[in-house]
N, C-alpha and C positions, 0 to 999 in steps of 0.2 A: 519510419521511422519515428514512434511515437516516443512521448517522453515520459517515463514512469517509473516517481517512484513513494516507497512502501514508508509507512511508518510503524515499527511496530516492536516490541520487546521480545526477550528472548525466552521466555516460558507463556508465550501467545499459540495455540494450536491453528489458531485459523491465519497468524502472520504469518508461517511455514509452511500449512498451508499453500498461504496464496502466493509464495516467494519456490516452493517445488511449482508452483504451477508455470509462471513464469518460465521457469530452468529448462522444463519441460515444451515447454511455446522455441522457446532460446528468445526469451523478449529479458533485453538488458533493462537492466532496472536501478535505484540507486534508491540507498538502503539507510534508512535513521535510526537506530537504536534511541527509544525517548523510555529508557528505563536509566541508562544512567548518564543522557545528552538535556539540561535542562533546557540548553538554549531550544532546544530542537520540540521537548515535550511542551513548548509554551508557545513556539510556535504553529505545532500543531494542533495544537488546545483551537488557537486563535484561527487559524483559517477549516476547522470540522467542527470550533465550537462543541465540543467536548473529548473527553478524555481517555474512550473505549479506539481498542488497537482489534486491525491493524486500519489504519488512513491511509488512502491509496488516491495515486492522482496521479491522473490518465491527459496527458496535453491541457492543464486545469480545471478538468472533470472531475468531481475528488468524488471518494467511492467510500462510506467507513461500510468497516464488515469485509468478507469473502464472499461475495455476488456474483461467481463464480460465471453464470451466464450473463448477465450485466459489460464485467470485463472483458469475457470472448469478445462481444457485442463489440466492445469501445477501444478494440485492437483491433476488430479486423477477422478477427478466430473462424465467426460463423459468418 
């Protein structure tokens, strides 16, 4: 099983799409709300170099945004 982390905000449409995608595909993930958690926001910016969400990390590989085909490939779903 892959280690999946998502940095998101409650108002982010693409974050919701990513989390829904994970749920539909039974992918366990750790979520950090960077709107309310300044420490995790700083961590996300340090890792990604930007403030856009979602930032998704799959086994130490980073994706910014909800790139469904790339995420599917990284998770071995296709």
